[in-house]
C-alpha positions in Angstrom: 30.4 20.4 28.1 27.2 18.8 26.8 24.2 19.3 29.0 21.0 17.3 28.8 17.6 18.6 29.6 16.8 17.6 33.3 13.1 17.6 32.6 13.5 14.7 30.2 15.4 12.4 32.6 14.0 8.9 32.6 14.1 6.5 35.6 15.4 3.9 33.1 18.4 6.0 32.3 21.7 4.1 32.7 24.2 6.3 30.9 25.0 9.9 31.8 26.3 11.6 28.6 28.2 14.8 29.6 30.8 15.0 26.8 30.4 16.6 23.4 31.4 13.8 21.0 28.6 11.3 20.2 28.9 8.7 17.4 25.6 7.2 16.2 26.1 4.2 13.9 23.1 3.8 11.7 21.8 0.5 10.2 22.8 -0.3 6.7 19.4 -1.2 5.2 17.8 2.1 3.9 14.4 1.2 5.4 15.8 0.5 8.8 17.7 3.8 8.8 14.5 5.6 8.1 12.7 3.7 10.9 15.4 5.1 13.2 14.4 8.7 12.6 12.0 9.0 15.6 14.9 7.8 17.9 17.3 10.2 16.2 15.0 13.1 16.7 14.6 12.2 20.4 18.5 12.0 20.8 18.9 15.4 19.1 16.3 17.1 21.2 17.7 15.7 24.4 21.4 16.3 23.8 21.1 19.7 22.1 24.6 21.0 22.9 26.4 17.8 22.0 28.2 17.2 18.7 26.5 14.3 17.1 28.1 12.4 14.2 26.3 9.9 12.1 28.2 6.9 10.7 26.5 5.2 7.8 26.8 3.9 4.3 26.6 6.2 1.3 23.1 5.1 0.4 21.8 5.8 3.9 23.6 9.1 4.1 22.1 10.2 0.7 18.6 9.2 1.8 18.7 10.8 5.2 20.4 14.0 4.0 19.6 16.8 4.6 19.2 16.0 8.2 18.6 18.2 11.3 19.4 15.4 13.8 23.2 15.5 13.5 26.2 17.9 13.1 28.4 15.7 10.9 28.5 12.6 8.7 31.2 9.9 8.4 30.7 7.6 5.5 31.2 3.9 5.9 33.2 2.8 2.9 34.3 -0.7 4.1 33.2 -3.5 6.4 36.5 -4.4 8.0 36.1 -3.6 11.7 39.8 -3.0 12.3 40.0 -0.4 9.5 36.8 1.2 10.8 38.2 1.3 14.3 41.4 3.0 13.1 39.2 5.7 11.4 37.0 6.2 14.4 39.9 6.5 16.8 41.0 9.7 15.0 37.8 11.5 16.1 38.1 11.0 19.9 34.4 10.0 20.4 33.4 9.6 24.0 30.1 7.8 23.3 29.0 5.3 20.6 25.3 4.6 20.1 24.9 1.5 18.0 21.7 1.2 16.0 23.5 -1.3 13.9 23.1 -4.8 15.4 26.2 -6.5 14.0 29.1 -8.0 16.0 31.5 -6.1 13.7 30.1 -2.7 14.7 30.5 -3.4 18.4 34.0 -4.7 17.8 35.0 -1.6 15.8 33.9 0.9 18.5 35.5 -1.3 21.2 38.8 -1.3 19.3 38.5 2.4 18.7 38.6 2.9 22.5 35.3 4.7 22.7 34.6 4.7 26.5 30.9 4.4 26.4 29.3 1.9 24.0 25.5 1.5 24.0 23.5 -1.0 22.0 21.6 -4.3 22.0 23.3 -7.3 23.4 22.9 -9.7 20.5 25.1 -11.3 17.9 27.4 -12.4 20.7 28.6 -8.8 21.3 27.4 -8.2 24.9 31.0 -8.2 26.3 32.0 -5.4 23.9 29.3 -3.0 25.2 29.3 -0.9 28.3 25.5 -0.3 28.3 23.3 -3.2 27.1 19.7 -3.5 26.1 18.1 -6.9 25.5 15.5 -7.4 22.8 12.4 -9.3 23.8 12.2 -12.9 23.0 9.4 -15.5 22.8 9.3 -18.2 25.4 12.0 -20.8 24.7 11.0 -24.1 23.1 11.7 -27.2 25.1 13.0 -30.5 23.7 13.0 -33.7 25.7 14.0 -37.2 25.2 14.8 -40.3 27.3 18.4 -39.5 27.8 18.6 -35.7 27.7 16.6 -32.5 27.5 17.5 -29.0 26.5 15.9 -25.6 26.3 16.0 -23.9 22.9 16.6 -20.1 22.8 13.4 -18.3 22.0 13.1 -16.3 18.8 12.9 -12.6 18.9 9.4 -11.3 19.6 7.9 -9.5 16.7 7.9 -5.8 17.5 8.1 -2.5 15.6 11.6 -1.4 14.8 10.5 2.1 15.5 9.9 1.1 19.2 13.1 -1.0 19.1 15.2 2.0 18.2 13.3 4.4 20.4 14.1 2.1 23.4 17.8 3.0 23.0 16.9 6.7 23.2 14.8 6.1 26.3 17.6 4.2 27.9 19.7 7.3 27.5 17.1 9.4 29.2 15.6 11.0 26.2 12.0 12.0 26.2 9.8 9.9 23.9 8.7 12.0 20.9 6.3 11.3 18.1 6.7 8.0 16.3 6.3 9.6 12.8 9.2 9.0 10.3 10.9 12.1 8.9 12.9 12.9 5.8 13.8 16.3 4.3 14.4 17.3 0.6 16.8 19.8 -0.8 14.9 22.4 -2.9 17.3 21.9 -5.9 16.3 18.2 -6.0 12.8 19.1 -7.2 14.3 21.2 -10.0 16.6 18.3 -11.1 13.5 16.0 -11.0 11.7 18.5 -13.2 14.5 18.4 -15.7 14.6 14.6 -15.8 10.9 13.7 -15.6 8.8 16.7 -16.7 5.9 14.3 -17.6 5.6 13.4 -13.9 5.2 16.9 -12.6 1.9 17.9 -14.3 0.0 14.7 -14.9 -3.6 14.7 -16.0 -4.6 12.3 -13.3 -3.0 11.0 -10.1 0.7 10.2 -10.1 1.3 6.6 -8.9 4.7 5.2 -8.1 5.1 1.4 -8.1 8.0 -0.2 -6.3 8.2 -3.9 -7.5 11.7 -4.8 -6.2 13.2 -5.6 -2.9 16.8 -5.8 -1.7 15.8 -8.5 0.9 15.3 -11.1 -1.8 12.9 -12.4 -4.5 10.5 -13.8 -1.9 9.2 -10.3 -1.2 8.4 -9.6 -4.9 4.9 -9.7 -6.3 4.6 -11.0 -9.9 5.5 -8.5 -12.6 2.3 -9.4 -14.6 0.2 -8.4 -11.6 1.9 -5.1 -11.2 1.3 -4.5 -14.9 -2.4 -5.4 -14.6 -2.7 -3.1 -11.6 -1.1 -0.2 -13.6 -3.5 -0.9 -16.5 -6.5 -0.6 -14.2 -5.3 2.6 -12.5 -4.7 4.2 -15.9 -8.1 3.0 -17.3 -10.0 4.1 -14.2 -8.2 7.2 -13.1 -6.1 8.3 -16.0 -3.1 7.8 -13.8 0.5 8.4 -14.7 2.4 5.4 -13.5 6.1 5.3 -12.6 8.0 2.1 -12.1 10.7 2.7 -9.5 13.6 0.2 -9.2 17.1 0.1 -7.9 19.9 0.3 -10.4 20.6 -3.4 -10.3 20.2 -6.0 -13.1 17.5 -8.1 -11.4 15.3 -5.0 -10.6 15.9 -3.6 -14.1 14.6 -6.9 -15.5 11.5 -6.6 -13.3 10.8 -3.1 -14.5 11.2 -4.3 -18.1 8.8 -7.1 -17.6 6.1 -4.8 -16.1 6.5 -2.3 -18.9 6.3 -4.9 -21.6 3.3 -6.5 -20.0 1.3 -3.3 -19.7 -1.1 -2.1 -22.3 -0.1 1.5 -21.6 3.1 3.5 -21.6 4.7 3.5 -18.2 7.6 5.6 -16.9 10.5 3.3 -16.3 13.1 4.7 -13.9 15.5 1.9 -14.9 15.8 3.9 -18.1 15.9 7.3 -16.3 17.8 6.7 -13.0 17.3 9.1 -10.2 19.6 10.0 -7.3 18.3 9.4 -3.8 17.5 13.1 -3.5 15.6 13.1 -6.8 13.7 9.9 -5.8 12.6 11.6 -2.6 11.4 14.6 -4.6 9.4 12.2 -6.9 7.8 10.4 -3.9 6.9 13.8 -2.3 4.6 14.6 -5.2 3.1 11.1 -5.7 -0.6 10.7 -5.0 -0.1 7.0 -4.3 2.8 4.6 -3.8 2.3 0.8 -4.3 5.2 -1.1 -2.9 6.5 -4.5 -1.8 7.7 -4.5 1.8 11.0 -2.7 1.0 12.9 0.5 1.7 11.2 3.0 -0.6 7.9 2.2 1.2 9.4 4.0 4.3 10.4 7.0 2.1 6.8 7.3 1.1 5.6 7.1 4.7 8.2 9.6 5.9 7.1 12.0 3.2 3.4 11.7 4.1 2.2 9.9 1.0 -0.7 7.4 0.5 0.8 3.9 0.5 -0.4 0.4 -0.4 2.2 -2.2 1.0 2.2 -5.9 0.0 3.4 -8.2 2.8 4.4 -11.8 2.0 7.3 -13.6 3.8 8.0 -11.0 6.5 5.9 -10.2 9.6 4.4 -6.7 9.2 4.9 -6.1 13.0 8.6 -5.5 12.5 8.0 -2.4 10.4 4.7 -1.2 11.8 4.5 2.6 12.1 0.7 3.0 12.6 0.7 5.3 9.6 -2.9 6.5 8.9 -2.5 6.7 5.1 -1.3 3.2 4.5 -3.2 0.0 3.7 -1.3 -3.1 4.4 -2.2 -6.2 2.3 -1.0 -9.1 4.4 -0.7 -12.7 3.0 -1.8 -14.9 5.9 -1.2 -18.2 4.1 -0.2 -21.2 6.3 3.6 -20.8 5.6 3.9 -17.1 6.2 5.7 -15.3 7.7 8.8 -17.3 7.1 11.3 -14.4 6.8 13.2 -16.3 4.1 14.8 -14.2 1.2 14.0 -17.0 -1.3 10.9 -19.2 -1.3 11.8 -22.9 -1.2 8.2 -24.1 -1.8 6.9 -25.4 -5.1 4.7 -22.3 -5.4 5.2 -18.8 -3.9 2.0 -18.9 -2.0 2.4 -15.8 0.1 2.7 -13.4 -2.8 0.4 -15.3 -5.1 -2.4 -15.0 -2.5 -2.4 -11.3 -3.0 -4.7 -10.6 -6.0 -4.8 -7.7 -8.4 -8.4 -7.0 -7.1 -7.1 -6.6 -3.5 -4.5 -4.1 -4.6 -6.8 -2.1 -6.9 -9.5 -1.9 -4.2 -7.0 -0.6 -1.7 -5.7 1.9 -4.2 -9.3 3.0 -4.9 -9.9 3.6 -1.2 -6.9 5.8 -0.8 -7.2 7.7 -4.1 -10.9 8.4 -3.2 -10.1 9.3 0.4 -12.2 6.5 1.7 -9.9 4.2 3.6 -12.1 1.5 5.3 -9.4 -0.6 7.0 -5.7 -0.4 7.8 -5.0 -4.0 6.9 -6.5 -6.4 4.3 -5.8 -10.2 4.8 -5.3 -12.2 1.6 -7.4 -15.0 3.2 -10.1 -15.1 5.7 -9.3 -15.8 9.3 -10.9 -18.8 10.8 -11.5 -18.9 14.6 -12.2 -21.9 16.8 -15.5 -21.2 18.4 -15.8 -24.7 20.0 -13.7 -27.8 20.1 -12.4 -28.5 16.6 -15.2 -26.2 15.1 -13.6 -23.6 12.9 -15.5 -20.7 11.3 -14.9 -17.6 9.2 -15.4 -14.8 11.7 -17.7 -13.0 9.1 -20.2 -15.9 9.2 -20.1 -16.7 13.0 -23.4 -14.9 13.9 -25.3 -16.2 10.8 -24.3 -19.8 11.5 -25.0 -19.4 15.2 -28.5 -18.2 14.4 -29.0 -21.4 12.3 -28.0 -23.4 15.4 -24.6 -24.4 14.1 -22.0 -23.7 16.8 -20.4 -27.2 17.3 -19.7 -30.4 15.5 -22.5 -32.1 17.4 -25.0 -29.6 16.1 -23.7 -30.0 12.6 -24.3 -33.7 12.6 -27.8 -33.4 14.1 -28.8 -30.5 11.8 -31.7 -31.4 9.4 -33.2 -28.0 8.5 -31.9 -28.3 5.0 -32.5 -29.7 1.5 -30.9 -33.2 1.3 -28.7 -33.4 -1.9 -27.4 -36.9 -1.1 -27.4 -39.1 -4.2 -28.0 -42.8 -4.4 -24.5 -43.5 -5.7 -22.9 -41.5 -2.8 -21.0 -43.5 -0.2 -23.2 -44.2 2.9 -20.8 -42.3 5.2 -21.2 -39.1 3.1 -24.1 -36.6 3.0 -24.7 -33.3 1.3 -27.1 -30.6 2.4 -28.2 -27.2 1.0 -29.7 -24.4 3.1 -29.9 -20.7 3.6 -28.1 -18.6 6.3 -29.3 -15.1 7.1 -27.3 -12.0 8.1 -29.6 -10.0 10.4 -27.3 -7.0 10.5 -27.5 -6.5 6.7 -30.9 -8.1 6.1 -29.6 -10.5 3.5 -29.1 -14.2 3.0 -26.9 -16.6 1.1 -27.0 -20.3 0.0 -24.5 -22.7 1.5 -23.6 -26.3 1.1 -22.6 -28.7 3.8 -20.7 -31.9 3.3 -20.6 -34.4 6.2 -18.4 -37.4 6.6 -19.6 -39.7 9.4 -17.4 -42.7 10.4 -15.6 -43.2 7.1 -14.3 -46.7 6.7 -10.8 -47.4 7.8 -9.7 -48.7 4.3 -11.0 -45.5 2.8 -8.9 -43.4 5.2 -5.8 -45.5 4.6 -6.2 -45.0 0.9 -6.6 -41.3 1.4 -3.5 -41.2 3.6 -1.4 -42.7 0.8 -3.0 -40.4 -1.8 -2.7 -37.2 0.2 0.4 -38.0 2.2 -1.2 -37.0 5.5 -3.7 -38.2 8.1 -6.1 -35.3 8.0 -9.9 -35.7 7.5 -11.7 -35.5 4.2 -13.3 -32.2 5.2 -10.0 -30.6 6.2 -8.4 -31.7 2.9 -11.2 -29.9 1.0 -10.7 -26.8 3.1 -6.9 -27.0 2.7 -7.2 -27.5 -1.1 -9.5 -24.5 -1.4 -7.1 -22.4 0.7 -4.0 -23.3 -1.4 -5.7 -23.1 -4.8 -7.2 -19.8 -4.0 -3.8 -18.5 -3.0 -2.5 -19.5 -6.5 -5.3 -17.7 -8.3 -7.6 -20.8 -8.9 -11.2 -19.8 -8.1 -12.9 -22.3 -5.7 -16.1 -22.2 -3.6 -15.6 -20.1 -0.5 -15.2 -22.3 2.6 -16.9 -20.6 5.7 -16.6 -23.4 8.3 -15.0 -26.8 8.8 -14.2 -29.2 11.6 -13.1 -32.7 12.4 -13.1 -35.2 15.3 -10.6 -38.1 15.6 -9.8 -41.0 17.9 -6.2 -42.1 18.5 -5.6 -42.8 14.8 -8.6 -42.4 12.6 -11.1 -39.7 11.7 -14.6 -40.3 13.2 -16.5 -37.3 11.8 -15.7 -34.2 9.8 -17.6 -31.5 7.9 -17.1 -28.5 5.6 -19.5 -25.7 4.7 -19.0 -23.6 1.6 -20.9 -20.7 0.1 -22.7 -21.2 -3.2 -20.7 -19.7 -6.1 -22.6 -16.5 -7.1 -24.1 -16.3 -10.6 -22.3 -19.4 -11.9 -23.4 -22.8 -13.1 -21.6 -26.1 -14.0 -20.5 -26.4 -17.6 -22.3 -29.8 -17.7 -25.7 -28.0 -17.1 -25.1 -24.9 -19.1 -22.6 -23.7 -21.6 -22.3 -20.0 -22.4 -25.0 -18.5 -24.7 -22.5 -18.4 -27.6 -23.0 -22.2 -28.0 -26.8 -21.9 -28.5 -28.7 -21.1 -31.6 -27.5 -20.3 -35.1 -23.7 -19.8 -35.6 -22.6 -16.2 -36.3 -19.2 -14.7 -36.6 -19.6 -12.9 -33.3 -20.6 -16.2 -31.6 -17.6 -18.0 -33.1 -15.3 -15.3 -31.6 -16.9 -15.7 -28.2 -16.6 -19.5 -28.4 -12.9 -19.4 -29.3 -12.3 -17.0 -26.5 -14.1 -19.3 -24.1 -12.1 -22.3 -25.2 -8.8 -20.4 -24.7 -9.9 -19.3 -21.3 -10.9 -22.7 -20.2 -7.7 -24.3 -21.4 -5.7 -21.5 -19.6 -7.7 -22.2 -16.4 -6.9 -25.9 -16.4 -3.3 -25.3 -17.4 -2.9 -23.0 -14.4 -4.5 -25.6 -12.1 -2.1 -28.3 -13.3 0.8 -25.9 -12.8 0.1 -26.0 -9.1 1.0 -29.8 -9.3 -2.5 -30.7 -8.2 -4.7 -33.2 -10.1 -8.4 -33.8 -9.9 -9.8 -37.3 -9.8 -13.1 -36.2 -11.5 -12.2 -33.3 -13.8 -15.5 -33.5 -15.7 -17.4 -30.4 -16.9 -19.8 -31.1 -14.0 -17.0 -30.0 -11.6 -16.0 -26.8 -13.6 -18.3 -23.9 -13.0 -18.5 -20.8 -15.2 -19.9 -17.5 -14.0 -21.5 -14.5 -15.6 -18.3 -12.5 -14.8 -16.3 -14.8 -17.1 -14.6 -16.6 -14.2 -14.0 -20.4 -14.0 -14.3 -22.2 -10.7 -13.2 -25.7 -9.6 -15.4 -27.6 -7.2 -15.5 -31.0 -5.4 -12.1 -30.3 -3.9 -12.2 -33.5 -1.8 -11.1 -35.1 -5.1 -8.0 -32.9 -5.5 -4.6 -34.3 -4.6 -0.9 -33.9 -5.4 0.6 -37.1 -6.8 4.2 -37.8 -6.1 4.4 -40.7 -8.6 2.7 -41.0 -12.0 2.0 -37.2 -12.2 1.9 -37.5 -16.0 -0.6 -40.3 -15.9 -3.0 -38.3 -13.7 -2.6 -35.3 -16.0 -3.7 -37.4 -19.0 -6.6 -38.7 -17.0 -7.7 -35.1 -16.1 -7.6 -33.9 -19.8 -9.3 -37.1 -20.9 -12.2 -36.4 -18.5 -12.5 -32.8 -19.8 -12.4 -34.2 -23.4 -14.9 -37.0 -22.6 -17.5 -34.7 -20.9 -17.4 -32.0 -23.6 -20.5 -32.6 -25.8 -19.8 -33.6 -29.4 -22.7 -31.5 -30.5 -21.1 -28.4 -29.1 -17.4 -28.9 -29.5 -15.8 -29.7 -32.9 -12.4 -31.3 -33.5 -11.0 -27.9 -34.2 -12.3 -26.6 -30.9 -10.6 -29.5 -29.1 -7.4 -28.9 -30.9 -7.5 -25.2 -30.0 -8.0 -26.2 -26.4 -5.0 -28.5 -26.4 -2.7 -26.0 -28.2 -3.6 -23.3 -25.6 -3.1 -25.8 -22.8 0.3 -26.9 -24.1 1.3 -23.3 -25.0 2.2 -24.3 -28.5 1.5 -23.0 -32.0 2.5 -26.3 -33.7 2.2 -29.9 -32.7 5.4 -31.6 -31.6 5.9 -35.4 -31.5 5.3 -35.5 -27.8 2.1 -33.5 -28.2 0.8 -36.0 -30.7 1.7 -38.8 -28.3 -0.1 -37.0 -25.4 -3.2 -36.5 -27.5 -3.3 -40.2 -28.5 -3.2 -41.2 -24.8 -6.0 -38.7 -24.0 -8.2 -40.1 -26.7 -7.4 -43.7 -25.8 -8.4 -43.0 -22.2 -11.6 -41.3 -23.3 -12.5 -44.2 -25.5 -11.9 -46.6 -22.6 -14.3 -44.5 -20.5 -16.8 -44.6 -23.3 -16.7 -48.4 -23.5 -17.4 -48.6 -19.8 -20.4 -46.3 -20.0 -21.8 -48.0 -23.1 -21.5 -51.3 -21.2 -23.7 -49.9 -18.4 -26.2 -48.3 -20.8 -25.0 -44.7 -20.3 -24.7 -42.1 -23.0 -21.2 -41.0 -24.1 -21.1 -37.1 -24.2 -18.1 -36.5 -26.5 -19.5 -38.8 -29.2 -22.3 -36.3 -29.8 
């Protein structure tokens, strides 16, 4: 007879297990099964003399084996609950502990006649269980109308699956153990790994494993080119040996191929040298760093005590939180995340695009150099509401407060700044420049403030039609910066914004942004390669600049945004070689006539590019890069004619008003 340890009895205990045949049905996703290991350890320690059988898929069994938490394995080879029930009935189980949440699993153990059935009452299976736990839910949403009202069921509250599974063990009276994940490795697996991948066992630098796939769906996957760029930097900076680890599926093999083809260095592609689950664990156990999407192998790395960088996009990190001290989580906190959707249905995959190569490489650096500064890195700054409709980047709260800016009222009475308002600027708009100081680090930075005070109703109506929403001018600038930055378009850093409205219209709004460091508008200053006598080296630099600028504008247009004033005055170029787009209040997404606004944008770039600096060859190189072509097609020629016609129309207007025409030289 199975005897439990009386010292570990819990007042929450509802089930008294005294028989010796316990079935534990594990979840099917590999990552979830690994997250079960703290609960499995607790059950094993509490029911030491019981016979515990794990029921799981072959993948889960291979990953968790060898395992000290059970006596026997039963492999799940089919999903039919009636066939499974027939198989389970042969083993005379007295208790079934369901870590798997499906209705079919509860039906199978019910049909198998197992007397005690413990699990979560979800998926409409409560009647099939003898002992029920209820997951926490958020407060229900209420819907009301003139004729009826109803209460919507609250969604499940985000909570760590480690605690979720441990709750089952506690319900059974188990003593709560450590939360750490646990996996074991057979000694012979390391030898098999050595035979297959000898180059991974004695690298000259750190061994880095990259996990770019995800069984959940493509929404979790970071771009292949960014993984390749990350691999390049790790190899250049640390002489790393980089392994690309993917599942043996067509989609993941393609991802691995794209990464390897995009890298400037030789990478080890496991799609070409597949490893068994045991060999994969052996590989992870010797890795100095694992960089992974939010997917199963991440949990292997954590269970084996490796250093981990995890990229979170559509899923809430709270579900898989383990409080692991050697992990840095890069969390995409864009407006549409977390959505928990396997496939993104947006026009751009914002959540994963918001995670930059720089973020990942900086996290990798901290871990490789044993200097972890923070457990989580947000892809975008968090804004907090410090007073009514006054939002501020937490990092700048003290500095703005010391400048007397803590509310919208103070913003519109603020005058300790340089007034940049031009004579041709609308009367309801004003622009200021001033310094803010950071006392704690004895430094300061220049910021710009735009204020919109009582914008005319007809202007607001026009903006509503153009932008398809009723938000303020200032908010639209903040929102555009937020979205463009997420897609990799550099913009000024917004540090504060706010708006006030009456019943329908905006009354006042503002936005404060930081000065772009070490950058100047291309209207004021072109790179040095455009100055002085022409040399071969300068020609190369000029060509590279033109290609980069065309790529930048192409990438901007690929977001489906357009800019009403895409002149060189609104394109900044920094000493680091980066391009920036400013005056984002002019940015919008046309539903109709998108091609027309594209032509207008390119015409404005063409028009504002000085003829004395840019030749016809330069302009053609720009267009060919922008179009991604090596030869002009008929539609390219038609597009160019429209651009030139638009530029000449703009020129006639400026000549009429006595202004110079830049592109004419």
